[in-house]
C-alpha positions in Angstrom: -40.3 -55.0 18.4 -42.1 -53.1 15.7 -43.1 -50.4 18.1 -39.5 -50.0 19.1 -38.4 -49.7 15.5 -41.1 -47.2 14.8 -40.1 -45.1 17.8 -36.5 -45.2 16.6 -37.5 -44.0 13.1 -39.5 -41.1 14.6 -36.5 -40.1 16.8 -34.1 -40.2 13.8 -36.6 -38.3 11.6 -36.8 -35.6 14.2 -33.0 -35.4 14.7 -32.4 -32.4 12.3 -34.9 -30.3 14.3 -33.2 -31.2 17.6 -29.8 -30.5 16.0 -30.6 -27.0 15.1 -28.3 -24.5 16.8 -29.8 -22.3 19.5 -29.7 -18.4 19.2 -27.0 -18.5 21.9 -24.8 -20.8 19.9 -25.5 -19.0 16.6 -24.4 -15.7 18.2 -20.9 -17.1 18.6 -20.8 -18.6 15.1 -17.7 -17.4 13.1 -19.8 -16.3 10.2 -22.3 -14.4 12.3 -19.5 -12.5 14.0 -17.9 -11.8 10.6 -21.3 -10.5 9.3 -21.4 -8.0 12.2 -17.7 -7.1 11.8 -17.0 -8.0 15.5 -13.4 -7.4 16.6 -12.2 -10.6 18.3 -8.8 -9.1 19.2 -7.5 -8.4 15.8 -6.8 -4.7 16.5 -6.6 -2.6 19.7 -9.8 -0.6 19.3 -13.4 -1.9 19.9 -12.4 -5.3 21.0 -15.4 -7.6 21.7 -17.8 -5.4 19.7 -18.6 -4.4 16.1 -16.2 -2.0 14.3 -19.4 -0.4 12.8 -21.2 2.5 14.7 -23.7 3.3 11.9 -27.2 2.5 13.3 -28.4 1.7 9.8 -26.4 -1.5 9.9 -28.2 -2.9 13.0 -31.7 -4.2 13.7 -31.4 -3.8 17.4 -30.4 -0.6 19.2 -27.6 -2.5 21.0 -26.6 -4.5 18.0 -23.1 -3.0 17.8 -22.2 -4.3 21.2 -24.5 -7.3 21.7 -24.3 -9.9 19.0 -26.9 -12.1 20.7 -29.5 -9.2 20.8 -28.8 -8.5 17.1 -29.2 -12.1 16.3 -32.6 -12.3 18.0 -33.7 -9.1 16.3 -32.6 -10.4 12.9 -34.5 -13.7 13.4 -37.6 -11.7 14.3 -37.4 -9.4 11.3 -36.0 -11.7 8.7 -38.2 -14.8 9.3 -41.6 -13.5 8.0 -42.3 -14.3 4.4 -41.8 -11.2 2.2 -39.9 -9.3 4.9 -38.4 -6.1 3.6 -35.5 -6.5 6.0 -34.4 -9.5 3.9 -33.8 -7.1 1.0 -31.4 -5.0 3.2 -29.6 -8.0 4.7 -29.4 -10.8 2.1 -26.3 -12.4 3.6 -27.8 -12.4 7.1 -30.9 -14.0 5.7 -28.9 -16.6 3.9 -27.1 -17.5 7.1 -30.2 -17.8 9.3 -32.1 -19.6 6.6 -29.4 -22.3 6.5 -28.8 -22.5 10.2 -32.4 -22.6 11.3 -33.8 -24.5 8.3 -36.5 -22.0 7.5 -39.3 -23.1 5.1 -38.9 -22.3 1.4 -41.2 -19.3 1.1 -39.6 -17.5 -1.9 -36.5 -16.3 0.0 -35.3 -13.1 -1.6 -37.4 -13.3 -4.8 -39.4 -10.2 -3.8 -36.2 -8.1 -3.4 -36.3 -6.6 -7.0 -33.5 -4.0 -6.4 -31.2 -6.6 -4.9 -31.9 -9.1 -7.6 -31.3 -6.5 -10.4 -28.0 -5.5 -8.7 -26.9 -9.1 -8.3 -27.6 -9.8 -12.0 -25.6 -6.8 -13.1 -22.7 -7.6 -10.8 -20.0 -9.9 -12.2 -19.0 -12.8 -9.9 -16.9 -15.4 -11.8 -13.6 -14.4 -10.2 -12.2 -12.2 -7.4 -8.8 -10.7 -7.4 -6.9 -8.5 -4.9 -5.3 -5.6 -6.7 -2.2 -3.9 -5.2 -1.2 -0.6 -6.8 2.3 -0.1 -5.6 3.4 2.8 -3.4 2.9 6.4 -4.6 5.0 8.8 -2.5 3.3 12.0 -3.8 0.1 11.1 -1.9 0.2 10.5 1.9 -2.7 8.2 1.7 -0.9 5.9 -0.8 2.7 6.0 0.6 2.4 2.3 1.5 0.5 1.3 -1.6 -3.2 0.5 -1.8 -5.5 -2.5 -2.1 -8.9 -3.0 -3.7 -10.9 -6.0 -4.9 -11.7 -6.7 -8.6 -14.8 -8.7 -9.3 -14.5 -10.3 -12.8 -17.1 -11.3 -15.3 -15.8 -14.4 -17.1 -12.5 -16.2 -16.8 -10.6 -14.6 -19.6 -8.6 -11.4 -20.0 -11.4 -9.6 -21.9 -13.6 -10.0 -18.9 -11.5 -7.4 -17.1 -13.1 -4.6 -19.2 -16.5 -5.4 -17.5 -15.1 -5.9 -14.0 -16.0 -3.9 -10.9 -13.6 -2.4 -8.4 -14.5 -2.7 -4.7 -12.7 -0.1 -2.8 -12.7 1.2 0.8 -11.5 4.7 1.5 -11.8 7.8 3.6 -14.3 10.5 2.6 -12.5 13.9 2.6 -14.6 17.0 2.2 -12.9 19.5 -0.1 -9.1 20.0 -0.4 -7.0 19.3 2.7 -3.3 19.5 3.0 -1.2 16.4 3.4 -0.2 17.0 7.1 -3.9 17.5 8.1 -4.9 14.4 6.1 -2.3 12.2 7.9 -3.2 13.6 11.4 -7.0 13.1 11.0 -6.3 9.7 9.3 -4.2 8.5 12.3 -6.9 9.4 14.9 -10.1 8.4 13.1 -11.1 11.8 11.8 -12.6 10.6 8.6 -15.6 8.4 7.8 -14.8 5.4 5.5 -17.1 3.8 3.0 -17.0 1.0 0.5 -17.4 1.9 -3.2 -18.3 -0.1 -6.2 -17.0 1.4 -9.5 -15.9 0.2 -13.0 -12.5 -1.3 -12.7 -11.2 0.5 -15.8 -11.6 3.8 -13.9 -9.2 2.6 -11.3 -6.7 1.4 -13.9 -6.7 4.9 -15.3 -6.2 6.5 -11.9 -3.4 4.2 -10.8 -1.5 3.0 -13.8 -1.9 6.0 -16.1 -2.3 9.1 -13.9 -0.1 8.2 -10.9 2.4 6.0 -12.8 2.0 3.1 -10.4 2.8 -0.5 -11.1 -0.1 -2.9 -10.3 -0.1 -6.4 -8.9 -3.1 -8.7 -9.4 -3.5 -11.6 -6.9 -6.2 -14.0 -8.1 -8.1 -15.5 -5.2 -9.3 -19.1 -5.1 -12.7 -18.4 -3.7 -15.4 -20.9 -4.7 -18.7 -19.8 -6.2 -20.4 -20.2 -2.8 -17.8 -18.0 -1.1 -18.1 -15.4 -3.8 -21.8 -15.4 -3.2 -21.3 -14.7 0.5 -18.9 -11.8 -0.4 -21.3 -10.1 -2.8 -24.4 -10.5 -0.7 -22.5 -8.9 2.2 -21.2 -6.1 0.0 -24.8 -5.2 -0.7 -25.4 -4.9 3.0 -22.5 -2.5 3.4 -23.7 0.0 0.8 -23.6 3.5 2.3 -22.7 2.1 5.7 -20.2 4.3 7.6 -17.0 3.0 9.2 -14.3 4.8 11.0 -11.2 5.2 8.8 -7.9 4.9 10.6 -4.7 5.3 8.6 -2.6 2.7 10.5 -5.0 -0.3 11.1 -8.6 0.2 10.1 -7.8 1.1 6.5 -8.4 0.0 3.0 -6.4 -3.2 3.4 -8.0 -4.2 6.7 -11.6 -3.8 5.5 -10.9 -5.9 2.5 -9.5 -8.6 4.7 -12.7 -8.6 6.7 -14.7 -8.9 3.5 -12.6 -11.9 2.3 -12.7 -13.5 5.8 -16.5 -13.4 5.7 -16.4 -15.6 2.6 -14.3 -18.2 4.4 -14.6 -17.6 8.2 -13.0 -20.8 9.2 -9.7 -19.5 7.8 -6.9 -18.1 9.9 -7.0 -14.7 8.1 -8.0 -12.6 11.1 -6.4 -14.6 13.9 -3.3 -12.4 14.5 -3.3 -9.1 16.3 -2.5 -6.1 14.1 -1.1 -2.9 15.4 -1.0 -1.7 11.8 -2.1 -3.1 8.5 -0.2 -2.2 5.3 -0.9 -3.6 1.9 2.2 -5.8 1.7 1.2 -7.4 5.0 -2.3 -7.9 3.7 -1.0 -9.9 0.7 1.3 -11.9 3.0 -1.7 -12.8 5.2 -3.7 -14.0 2.2 -0.8 -16.0 1.0 -0.2 -17.7 4.4 -4.0 -18.5 4.7 -4.0 -20.2 1.3 -6.2 -17.7 -0.6 -3.8 -16.7 -3.5 -4.1 -18.8 -6.7 -1.9 -16.8 -9.1 0.0 -13.4 -9.4 0.1 -11.0 -12.4 2.3 -7.9 -12.8 1.1 -4.9 -14.8 3.8 -2.2 -15.2 2.9 1.5 -15.2 3.0 3.5 -18.4 6.0 5.3 -17.1 7.9 2.0 -16.6 6.8 0.9 -20.1 8.3 4.1 -21.5 11.5 3.6 -19.6 11.9 0.1 -20.9 11.6 1.4 -24.5 14.0 4.3 -23.9 16.6 1.9 -22.4 16.8 0.2 -25.8 17.5 3.4 -27.7 20.8 5.2 -28.4 21.2 8.9 -27.6 20.5 9.7 -31.3 17.4 7.5 -31.4 16.1 9.2 -28.2 16.4 12.5 -29.9 14.4 11.2 -32.9 11.7 9.8 -30.6 11.3 13.2 -28.9 11.1 14.9 -32.2 8.7 12.3 -33.6 6.4 12.8 -30.6 6.2 16.5 -31.4 5.8 16.1 -35.1 4.9 12.8 -36.7 6.2 13.9 -40.1 9.7 13.3 -38.8 9.0 9.7 -39.7 9.4 10.7 -43.4 12.7 12.4 -42.9 16.1 11.0 -43.8 17.3 10.5 -40.2 14.4 8.2 -39.3 14.3 6.4 -42.7 18.0 5.6 -42.3 17.3 3.5 -39.2 16.9 -0.2 -39.4 13.2 -1.3 -39.4 13.4 -2.7 -35.9 14.9 0.5 -34.6 12.2 2.5 -36.4 9.6 0.4 -34.5 11.3 1.1 -31.1 11.6 4.8 -31.8 8.0 5.1 -32.9 6.7 3.2 -29.9 8.8 5.3 -27.5 7.4 8.5 -29.2 3.8 7.2 -28.8 4.3 6.2 -25.2 5.9 9.5 -24.4 3.0 11.4 -26.1 0.4 9.4 -24.1 2.2 9.9 -20.8 2.5 13.7 -21.4 -1.2 14.0 -22.1 -2.6 11.5 -19.6 -4.6 14.1 -17.6 -7.7 15.7 -18.8 -9.3 15.4 -22.3 -6.9 15.0 -25.2 -7.0 17.8 -27.8 -7.8 16.9 -31.4 -4.3 17.8 -32.4 -2.8 15.4 -29.8 -5.2 12.7 -30.9 -4.2 13.2 -34.6 -0.5 13.0 -33.6 -1.2 9.8 -31.7 -3.0 8.2 -34.6 -0.1 9.2 -37.0 2.4 7.6 -34.6 0.4 4.4 -34.4 0.5 4.2 -38.2 4.2 4.4 -38.1 4.4 1.7 -35.4 2.1 -0.6 -37.4 4.1 -0.4 -40.6 7.3 -1.4 -39.0 8.2 -4.9 -37.7 7.3 -5.4 -34.1 10.2 -5.8 -31.7 9.3 -8.2 -28.9 11.0 -8.6 -25.5 11.0 -4.9 -24.5 8.5 -5.1 -21.6 9.7 -3.9 -18.2 11.5 -6.5 -16.2 9.2 -8.1 -13.6 10.3 -7.1 -10.1 10.0 -9.2 -7.0 6.4 -9.1 -5.9 5.6 -7.1 -2.7 4.7 -10.0 -0.5 8.2 -11.5 -1.0 9.9 -8.5 0.6 11.2 -8.2 4.1 8.9 -7.6 7.1 7.7 -4.1 7.6 8.8 -3.8 11.2 12.5 -3.9 12.4 14.6 -4.5 15.5 18.3 -4.0 15.5 21.1 -4.5 18.0 24.6 -3.2 17.6 27.5 -1.2 18.9 30.5 0.8 17.9 32.9 3.6 18.7 32.2 7.3 19.1 35.6 8.9 19.1 37.6 6.8 21.6 34.5 5.6 23.5 32.5 2.4 22.9 28.8 2.2 22.9 25.9 -0.3 22.6 22.6 0.5 20.9 19.1 -0.9 20.4 16.8 0.2 17.6 13.1 -0.4 16.9 11.3 0.8 13.8 7.6 0.5 13.6 7.5 0.9 9.8 8.5 0.4 6.9 11.6 0.5 4.7 14.7 2.7 4.2 16.9 3.3 1.2 19.4 0.6 2.1 17.2 -2.2 3.3 17.0 -5.2 1.0 15.2 -3.7 -2.0 13.5 -6.9 -3.2 9.7 -6.3 -3.1 10.1 -2.6 -2.6 10.6 0.5 -4.8 14.2 1.5 -5.3 14.8 5.0 -4.0 11.7 5.1 -1.8 12.1 5.3 1.9 9.2 5.5 4.4 10.1 5.2 8.1 7.7 5.9 10.9 8.4 5.8 14.7 12.1 4.8 14.3 13.8 4.9 17.7 17.4 4.3 18.8 18.6 4.2 22.5 22.3 4.1 23.4 24.6 3.5 26.3 28.0 5.0 25.8 31.0 4.4 28.1 30.9 6.8 31.0 27.3 8.0 30.2 23.8 7.0 31.1 21.3 5.4 28.8 20.2 8.1 26.3 17.8 8.5 23.4 19.9 8.9 20.3 17.1 9.3 17.7 13.4 9.2 17.3 12.1 9.7 13.7 8.4 10.2 13.9 8.3 10.3 10.1 11.1 10.1 7.6 10.1 10.0 3.9 12.6 10.2 1.1 11.6 10.0 -2.6 14.1 9.5 -5.3 12.5 9.9 -8.7 15.2 9.5 -11.4 15.1 11.8 -14.3 15.9 11.2 -17.9 15.3 13.0 -21.2 11.7 11.9 -21.3 10.6 12.2 -17.7 11.8 15.0 -15.3 10.1 14.4 -11.9 11.2 16.2 -8.7 12.5 14.2 -5.8 11.9 15.3 -2.2 12.3 14.4 1.4 10.7 15.3 4.8 11.8 14.3 8.2 10.6 15.2 11.7 11.5 14.0 15.1 14.5 14.1 17.5 18.2 13.4 16.8 21.4 14.0 18.7 24.0 16.3 17.1 27.4 17.7 18.1 26.9 21.4 18.8 30.0 23.1 20.0 31.7 20.7 22.4 28.6 18.6 23.4 26.1 16.3 21.8 22.6 17.8 22.2 19.2 16.2 21.6 17.4 18.4 19.0 13.8 18.5 18.1 13.6 19.2 14.4 11.7 19.2 11.1 13.6 19.3 7.8 13.0 18.7 4.2 13.4 19.9 0.7 13.2 19.2 -3.1 15.9 17.5 -5.1 17.0 15.8 -8.3 18.0 12.2 -9.0 19.3 10.3 -11.9 19.7 6.6 -12.6 22.9 5.0 -14.1 22.3 1.3 -14.1 22.3 0.2 -10.5 23.6 3.5 -9.3 21.4 6.5 -8.3 23.2 9.9 -7.6 21.0 12.6 -6.1 21.1 16.1 -4.6 18.6 17.9 -2.3 18.3 21.5 -1.3 17.2 21.5 2.3 15.8 23.7 5.1 15.8 22.8 8.8 14.1 24.2 11.9 15.2 22.9 15.3 15.0 23.4 19.0 18.0 22.6 21.1 19.5 23.6 24.5 22.7 25.0 23.0 21.1 28.0 21.2 19.5 30.9 23.0 16.6 31.2 20.6 13.6 28.9 20.8 13.8 27.8 17.2 17.0 27.7 15.1 16.7 27.8 11.4 19.2 26.6 8.8 19.5 26.1 5.0 21.9 23.8 3.2 22.2 20.9 0.9 22.5 17.1 0.9 24.0 15.0 -1.9 24.9 11.4 -2.3 24.8 8.2 -4.3 23.1 4.9 -3.8 24.4 1.7 -5.3 22.0 -1.3 -5.5 24.5 -4.1 -6.2 23.9 -7.8 -6.2 24.3 -8.9 -2.6 24.6 -5.5 -0.9 23.5 -1.9 -0.9 25.9 1.0 -0.4 25.1 4.6 0.4 27.5 7.6 0.4 26.1 11.0 1.5 27.3 14.4 2.6 25.2 17.1 4.3 26.0 20.7 5.1 23.9 23.3 7.0 24.4 27.0 7.6 22.4 28.4 10.6 21.0 31.9 11.1 23.5 32.5 13.9 26.5 31.6 11.7 26.7 28.1 13.1 27.8 25.6 10.5 27.5 21.8 10.6 28.6 19.0 8.3 27.7 15.3 8.3 29.4 13.0 5.7 28.6 9.3 6.0 29.0 5.9 4.3 26.6 3.0 4.9 26.9 -0.6 3.8 23.9 -3.1 4.1 24.3 -6.8 3.5 21.1 -8.8 3.5 21.3 -12.2 5.0 18.2 -13.9 3.8 14.9 -12.2 3.5 14.5 -10.9 7.1 18.0 -10.4 8.4 20.8 -8.0 7.5 24.2 -6.8 8.7 24.7 -3.1 8.5 27.9 -1.0 8.9 28.0 2.8 9.0 30.8 5.4 9.5 29.8 9.0 10.0 31.5 12.3 10.9 29.4 14.9 12.7 30.3 18.4 13.7 31.4 21.8 12.5 34.6 23.7 11.6 35.8 23.8 15.2 35.1 20.3 16.3 33.9 17.0 14.9 33.5 13.4 16.0 33.8 10.2 14.0 31.4 7.3 14.7 31.6 3.7 13.5 28.5 1.6 14.0 27.9 -2.1 13.3 24.4 -3.7 13.8 22.4 -6.8 13.1 18.9 -6.1 11.8 15.8 -8.3 12.1 12.6 -7.6 10.1 9.2 -9.0 10.9 5.4 -8.3 10.5 
């Protein structure tokens, strides 16, 4: 009996050795596949292999395509005590050490560069930062995401935080069209960068006037350690950068997924990844602990200006130019609270006007004088910008619609599909008012007596409305390229076109009037020339009311062959919940000799 018990004890004592995973099992472990950045069907490209081509990232020549071979090479090179490979791949070593129960031989203690880097890196908190969309940069039209690694758990720790960013490396200055083209087809290498977070604050909130959203993640200390160890492994490792899917947001999701590979973060297929979808994915997978909103300096100035009368705005502008205005009768006659608001508006305006480059001594002296005025007046609270709906609460970024209507005296049915992202009259919650970004928006139609036809295909349609006031005078603009059907003479022709132009916009409460100058180049079967050119104007008004959005617009074009076309329209959009809307549109299209009126009603469904 004793011999049986002894044998049983020996068996149980040896159980951990027998329970160790084999290399074949470890090669399919979720964390190992995450460490190698293997695409398990998340995007269309490189399925079943690593997203990384850089040979510096692998220890086996076939490591990018063979996870088992890379595992065996890693075991061989990371197992020896004092191995230099451990210093290059601390996260891999940690994984294999735990899974294979390697002996305690000092681990990474000989990796002085890594140990010094790890001591210098904060690691108490991790937040996803979402600078909102910035239409003046093609790379930031949909917003941007980066990680912030915090030191400490209080607000002051942000000053010592690091920003982890993934972006394309562009050599020299390239125009926006070339940037988008190369970004779509993987023409740029992408790298992770690790910089002081305050540098990014300056770039986004100060220089580009972008609101910022901070999503605190609930990663444990152990999960944060995995993330940081792998971040070291990715230093100077080259990825392909693709604008639609393998972009800044997607790479950060991969990094977060490594910290918690059992999550559902990377389960869904992604034809495209935009920052709003990234935040929604993190929210659904249970990563988000809290949300903070940080308005841009431009929005902070606007919030102050909205509290001032026309006369007080004049004083604020004068005070920003000459701080001695604070000693004059007009300023002294104001109530102390009004003096505070005027002085703060003047200071905010001065800072905004001089946000780029080094400030001159004269500007610095004016700023200091304005701060003295602010400090000697009673502070008025409650003038911060109103917090908007956060981006992840907005409608889905893709859209399908079904509808019908009347074109003249003929009925039609229509289907529409839009790959991305948002138009002026979609539900504005979670989006920037006056910003429209549409890509690959197609409509097909069957009209009574006609075959099925393509009515419209917008490859890209970007419209920026930047309202002006006495303190800020930005220029609005739009660009649109694709196909649309227009009435030319007596027939509706499919035109291939590109059009755009600058404009001006203003804001009056919830109403935004605007006007654009525009130029258009098109190819159609009605004109003898290959390319017809036109110039004209477009003007309208948007009304963002509670419960609906209304757009009124009129467009006129004069062509080089004396052809003239007009297109007035009215569109009403009524959101029905977050991801549904009812839309009605009436439009008259044509010229001085003939025009047709179209009425269109559709149901719209938004999804990711």
